[in-house]
N, C-alpha and C positions, 0 to 999 in steps of 0.2 A: 517356742517349741525347743526341747532338748535334743541335741544330737545322741549319737550311739554311745558317747562316753558321759553322758549326763550333763554336759554343759550347753546353756542356752546360746543360740546362734546371735551374733552381735547385730546382724542385718537380715531382716526376714525370717521366713520360716518354710519347711518343707512337710509334706505329708504325703503319705500313701493313700491312692484312691481305690475304692472298691474294684475297679478294673484292674488294679496291679500297677498301673503307671503313677507317676508322681507329680505333684502339683506344687509351684513355688508361689508364695505369696509375699508381698513387700509393702512397705508404707511408702507412698510418695511424698515429695516436697510438702504436699498440703496435709499430710498425715493420714490420708485415707489408705486404708490397707486394699491392695489390688492384687488379683491373680495374675500370673504371666499368661500371655497370649497363647501358650502351648503347653501341653504336658510333656513329661519326659519318661524315657524308658528306665532310667535309675535314678537313684537318690544324688549320685555323684554329678550327673548332667544337671540335675536341678540346683544343685549347690554352685556349680560353676555359672550358671545363668544369673543366680543372685549376685555372685561377685562381679560379674560383668556389668549388671545393672546398677550396682552400688557405685562402680567406678564411672559409669556414664554420668550419674547424679553429681559425682565429685568433679568431674571436668565440666559440668554443665551442658553434657550433650543429652540429657535425658528428655524424653518428649511424651506427654501424657498420651497413652495409647488411645485415649477416648477424644482427643482433640479433633481429629480428623472426621468425627461424626457429625458433619455439617452438610446439609443438603446442597448440592452443586447448584441448583437454580437460584436458591436464595444468596448463595455466596456470590455467584456471577451478576445477579442483578445489583446487589449492593457494591460490587465492584465498578460496575459502570456508573452507577449514580455518584459514587465518591470522586469520579474523575472530572476535571473541568474540560470536557470535550466539545469540539465544534459540534454544532447541530448535525452536519452530514455525517460526520463521524459516529456520533452516538446513534443516529438512525441506523447505520450500517452495522454497528455492533448489535443493536438490539435485534435487527432481522437476522443476522446470522446466529445469535442466540436463539431466537425462537424457532427458526426453521432448521437449523442444522446441529446445534448442540444440544438442546433440551430434549428432543425426541430420542437421543441415544444416553446422555448422561443426567438428564433432569431428575430421574427418581433415585439416582445414587448419592451416597456421601462422598465428600472429597477422597478419603482414604479408600475407597472401593474403586477409584479410577486408575487402573493399572497401565503399564506400557503396552501389554499386549492388547488392551481393550482400545487404546488409542489408535494403534496401529491397525486393527481391523475396522474401525470407524472411518479412518482416512482411506483405506483401501476400497471401503465401499463407496465412498464419493468419486474415487478415480475410476471406478468400473462403470460408474454412471456418466463419466465423460466430464465431471465437474472439476477440472483442474484447477482453475483460477479460484473457484468457490471454496475448494478443498485447502488451498493454500491459505485464503484469507481467514477462514474458519479455524485452521490449525494454528495460525499466529494468535488469534483471540484466546483460544483455548490455553495455549502455552503462556500467554501473559498472565491469565487468570490464575493458573495453577503455580506460576513462578511466585505470584503474590502469596497464594497460600503456603508455600514452602517458606517464604520469608516470615509468614505470620506463625510459623511453626505448628501448622495445622496439619502438614503432611512432611514425610522426612526428604522427599526428592520430587521434582517435577517428572511426571511420567511421559512428558512430551520430549522424546530424545531422537526424533528421527531426524537424521542430518539432511538439510535442505527441505524439510517438510513445509516450511512457510515460504518457500522461495516460488513466485509466480513465474510462468512461462506464457505470458499472454501473446496472442496472436500480433504479429508487427501491426502498429497503426498505419491506416492508409494515408498517402499524401496526394495532393492534387497539384497539377501544373498551374502555372500563371494563368494559362488560357483557360483552364478549368475553373479556377477561382473566379474568373471574370464572367464565366458562363453562368455559375451559380449565382452570382451577384445579380446578373440579369433576371434570372428565372424566379428568384424570391420576389421581385417586384420593388419598385422605386423606394417604399417604405423601410425595406430591410437590407438594401443594397449596401449602405454605409457599414451596417452591421457585420457583414460577410467580409467586407474588405478590411476593416479593422481587425476581425478576428483573425485573418490570414496574415496581414501584414504588420500588425504590431504584436501578434501572439498574445493578447489578452485572454484570459480565461472566461468562460461564459458568464460565470458569476459576477465578474468584474464588469464586463459589458452591461450587465443588467443593471448596474447600480452608478453608472457613469452620469454626471450632471454637465449641463452647458458649461459651467464655470471650470470644468475639468479640462475642457479643450482650449487650447491656445493656437489659433490659427496663424498669428504673426510668427510665433516661435515654431510652429509646426510640431506640436507635442500634445499628448494625452496624459493625463495625471491619474493614477490610480489610488484612491483613499479608502474606499469602501467596497464591499462585495455583497450580493444578495443571492445566496444559492436558494434553489427552491427544492424543498423536500418532496417526497413521494406523495405526501398528503396533499400537495399543492400550497403549502404554506411557504411564504416568502420570507427568509430570515436575513434581515440586514444587519451587517456588523463589519468587523474587520477582515481585511483580505486573510488569505490562508495562512501567511506568515508575515514577520516584520519586513522580510525582503519583498513581499507582495506589494507594499507601499512605494511606488516608483513613479517615474516619468518617462514616457517612452516616446521617441521621435516617430513621427508619422512620415512614411515615404512621401515626397512631394507630389507624386503622381496621383496620389489618393485625396489630397487636400481639397481639390474641387468638389469631390464627392461628400465629403464632411461639411463643407460650406453649404452646399445645397441642402444637405439634410438638416442642418440647423435652421435654415430658412424655412423649410418646409414642413418638417415633422416632429422636431424636438419641442418640449413643452416651453412655453414662452417665457415664464418668469426666469431670473439669472441661475437660481438654483433647481431649475426644473429637469426632469429626466431626459436623458439623450435619446433613449429608444422607448416609445410608448407604442401601443397598439393602436387600432383604427378608432376604438372607442374611448382612447385616452389612459386606459389602464397600462400599469407598469409591464415590462417584458416579462413573458411567461414562456417557460420552456415548453409546457404543454400545448399552449396554443401555436407557438412558432413551429413546433415540432411537426405539425401536419404540412405547413407551408415548405419546410425543409425537405420532407420526405418526398413530396412531389418534385421539388426542384432537383434534388440529387438523382431520381430516377430518370428524368427528362435528360439530365446531363450524362447518363450512362455510367453513374456513380453508385450503384445499389450497395447498401451497408456502410457508406461513407457518413461518419458521423459530424454533427457540427464541431464538436471538440476536436476532430481531425483537421481543421483549419489552423489550430494552434500549432499542432504537430507539423503542419506543412510550413508554416511561418517560422518555427524554430529550425527546420531543416534548411530553409533558404537562409536564415541568418547564419547558421553554421557554415554554409557553403561559401560566404563571404571571406572566411578566414578569421572571424571573430575570435577572440581570446576566450578562455575559459571564464573569466571574470566578467567580461562583456556580455557573454551569453547568459550568465547567471543573472546579471542586473536587468537585462531586457526580458528574460522569462519570469522574474519574480521569484528565483528560486533561492533558498538559504544554503542548501547542500549542493555540493558538485555532482553528485550522481547523475542527475537528469541531464546536466550540461554536458557531461562526458559521454552519454549516449549519442548526443546529436555530434560532438566532435569524433567519435568512433565511426558513425556513419559516413560523415565526410571523407575521414581517412580510408574507409573502405571503397567508397566511390573512387577516390584519387588513385588507389591501387589498381582498381579495374581500368581507370583511363590509362594508366602506364602499361597495363597488360594489352590493352588494345593497341597502344602504339607501338609496343614491342612487336605484336604479331604482325602489324603493318610494315615495320622496318625490316623484320625477317623475311616478309613475302617480297618486298621490293629488292632487297639485296640478294635474295635467292633468284630472282629473275636475272639479276645482272650477272651472277656467278655463271648462270646457264649460258648467257650470250658471251662470257669471257671478258666482261668489262673490267675486271681486276680482283685483286684478292680481297677476301672478306676481312672484317675486323678480327676474326678469330685466326685467320691466317697470317695477319700482320703480327699478332701477339705471339704467334707459335714461332714465326721467323725470328722475331726479336730475341 
């Protein structure tokens, strides 16, 4: 199209529409002629837009405006399928997608998901009191859309809420040593060793579920973690590697627990050398769903409503941190590859130590105060002042 001086534009073309506004059109890198995604009040504005678009192409910053016309649900499902996820993680992602993401974003294209829409969706979950779920779902949505931005399907990830994916879960419960033994009594002889190992070796439930006779060395007083068998919500038992490479470890069993482990091996474990350590009354592998009923009855009788079996691991980690174990020692025993979880327990121990110091301080102040009232001598503060 020629301009007002009769010369044809080097890049793109502008024309006046019947409405009086101006339209800009330009050829993309693929040669397809595309209209601008907006119209302009003046011819000059349209030409400036074309100049900027040509500059974007020259710099390699141009993005196909139709690239984001990809359905979110289809893209998200492909995103999950393309990743080598642990079965439990894949199950969680698909549940979050189905229940919390698809109902809001499922019918939209990627480029229709804006920051205000993301904020409104998250605010709705928070209003329902689903703070932990909101954090998990937000992290998943942000990860999916970050990949879409890397794929140049959208210009920018619309998930830009600072701390939006941070969980503030209620603090996990811990049991006293007396309560651990009470729970071990209440679950019955078959599951007594399971409770004691969970609390005092801090193994994860899925690690306990796949322990074999050969993993226990009574002479050395150790238990070896080689495999794990998490149970999905469908009831399917998935045998595989531990949660991380750090999950493969050998943990020392407190000596006081060894007689219980020896008795369990004699009475309840499968007889063959590679047999499972924990099996049900009918010989089946440990099942969270079956044991759950036994556990809930035991915790209620022990006066610990809401105390989860997994909280025994939290109890054991807290006990380990209280011994003064180093960060690396805690990580090794817990089977963690990152320091974050171990730091939580070290921080908790430091907090308890601070409270102990405060208690000692209060007791000293009280005793010294009584002494001053009797005229027993100057306080430490008085001595420092006189010096």
